[in-house]
C-alpha positions in Angstrom: 0.0 0.0 0.0 2.8 2.4 0.9 4.4 2.1 -2.5 1.0 2.6 -4.2 0.5 5.9 -2.3 4.0 7.0 -3.3 3.2 6.3 -6.9 -0.3 7.9 -6.8 1.0 11.2 -5.0 4.2 12.3 -6.3 3.4 16.0 -5.7 2.3 15.3 -2.1 4.9 12.8 -1.1 7.9 15.3 -1.6 8.1 15.3 -5.5 7.3 18.2 -7.6 3.8 18.4 -9.2 2.9 20.5 -12.2 -0.6 21.3 -11.1 -2.6 21.3 -8.0 -5.4 19.7 -9.8 -3.2 16.8 -10.7 -2.5 16.3 -7.1 -6.1 16.6 -6.1 -6.8 13.8 -8.6 -4.4 11.7 -7.2 -5.5 12.3 -3.6 -9.0 11.3 -4.6 -7.9 8.2 -6.1 -5.9 7.3 -3.1 -8.5 8.1 -0.8 -10.9 5.7 -2.5 -8.5 2.9 -2.6 -7.7 3.4 1.1 -11.2 3.2 2.2 -12.3 0.5 -0.1 -9.3 -1.6 0.8 -9.8 -1.3 4.6 -11.4 -4.7 5.7 -14.5 -4.5 3.4 -15.4 -1.0 3.8 -17.3 -0.4 0.5 -18.8 3.0 1.1 -18.2 6.3 2.9 -20.6 7.9 5.2 -21.5 11.6 4.7 -19.0 12.5 7.5 -16.1 10.8 5.8 -16.9 12.5 2.7 -16.8 15.9 4.4 -13.5 15.0 6.0 -12.2 13.9 2.5 -13.1 17.4 1.1 -11.5 19.2 4.0 -8.3 17.1 3.6 -8.1 17.8 -0.1 -8.8 21.4 0.4 -6.0 21.8 3.0 -3.6 19.9 0.7 -4.5 22.0 -2.5 -3.9 25.3 -0.4 -0.5 24.2 0.8 2.3 25.8 -0.9 5.6 24.0 -0.5 8.6 26.3 0.1 11.4 26.9 2.6 9.0 27.4 5.4 6.6 24.4 4.4 7.6 20.8 4.0 6.0 18.5 1.7 3.0 16.4 3.1 4.3 12.7 3.3 2.0 10.2 1.8 2.0 8.2 5.0 0.5 11.2 6.9 -2.5 11.3 4.4 -3.1 7.6 4.9 -2.8 7.7 8.7 -5.1 10.8 8.9 -7.8 9.1 6.7 -7.6 5.9 8.9 -7.7 7.9 12.2 -10.9 9.7 11.2 -12.2 6.4 10.0 -11.5 5.0 13.5 -13.5 7.7 15.3 -16.8 6.9 16.9 -19.7 7.6 14.5 -21.1 10.3 16.8 -18.1 12.4 16.8 -17.9 15.5 14.6 -15.3 15.5 11.8 -12.3 17.7 12.6 -11.2 20.7 10.9 -8.0 20.1 8.8 -4.7 22.0 8.4 -1.3 21.2 7.3 1.4 22.0 9.7 4.8 23.6 8.6 6.6 20.1 9.0 4.1 18.5 6.7 2.1 16.8 9.3 -1.6 16.9 9.2 -3.4 18.8 12.0 -6.9 17.5 12.9 -8.7 20.1 15.3 -11.8 20.1 17.2 -12.7 23.4 18.4 -15.7 23.5 20.7 -15.0 27.1 21.9 -12.2 29.3 22.9 -11.6 27.2 26.0 -12.5 23.6 24.5 -10.0 22.6 21.9 -8.5 19.3 20.8 -5.7 18.9 18.3 -4.1 15.7 16.9 -1.0 15.9 14.6 -0.6 13.0 12.3 2.9 12.4 10.5 4.6 9.8 8.6 5.0 7.5 11.5 2.6 5.5 13.6 3.1 8.0 16.5 0.5 10.8 16.8 0.9 13.9 19.1 -2.1 15.4 20.6 -2.9 18.4 22.8 -6.0 19.7 24.4 -7.5 22.7 26.4 -10.7 22.0 28.3 -11.5 25.1 30.4 -8.5 25.2 32.9 -7.5 21.6 32.2 -4.6 21.3 29.6 -2.5 18.4 28.5 -0.6 16.8 25.6 0.9 13.5 24.7 2.0 11.2 22.0 0.7 7.7 21.3 0.9 5.1 18.8 -2.0 4.6 16.3 -2.3 1.3 14.8 -5.9 1.3 13.6 -7.8 1.8 16.7 -7.7 5.0 18.8 -5.9 4.6 22.2 -8.2 5.0 25.1 -6.2 8.0 26.7 -6.7 9.9 23.6 -10.3 8.9 22.9 -11.3 9.8 26.5 -9.8 13.4 26.3 -11.3 14.0 22.8 -14.6 12.7 24.0 -14.6 15.3 26.8 -14.2 18.1 24.2 -16.7 16.8 21.5 -19.6 15.7 23.8 -19.8 19.2 25.1 -20.0 18.1 28.7 -20.5 21.2 30.8 -20.4 21.7 34.5 -23.3 23.9 35.8 -22.5 26.9 37.8 -24.4 27.3 41.1 -25.1 30.7 42.6 -23.7 31.1 46.1 
């Protein structure tokens, strides 16, 4: 699969591309292949289509230069698989490309409720969160299912659990 992605995404995987639309077409082909090859998944839910569109847009808007590294094909594959592993009830994250080429997946509930995951070319994903006055970060291995520690913190952000304020 890894060789297939490098073959399909020369502009994204660190090679030069002649047009953004060529890269977008290749990304669409790879996204389809990844989801169809993942243990019998034959169709995408509406949320997965939204994520695919957000990812494609973020990649298309990325300009590779001295301050921006190319997006590794492995990062694209892992971001797709990570979102696919999310519980169905979770909202789809916003997508951005970090200067190091990693893909940032962000859930913003409010100014004080934020969760961010950075997906690169390895099986290790970095995450950080702010939940009111509680903050934290970590690095975990992603091997197809979300580690409980990451999922627990993310669930706290996306489920919008609020603590009632009581008047004194």
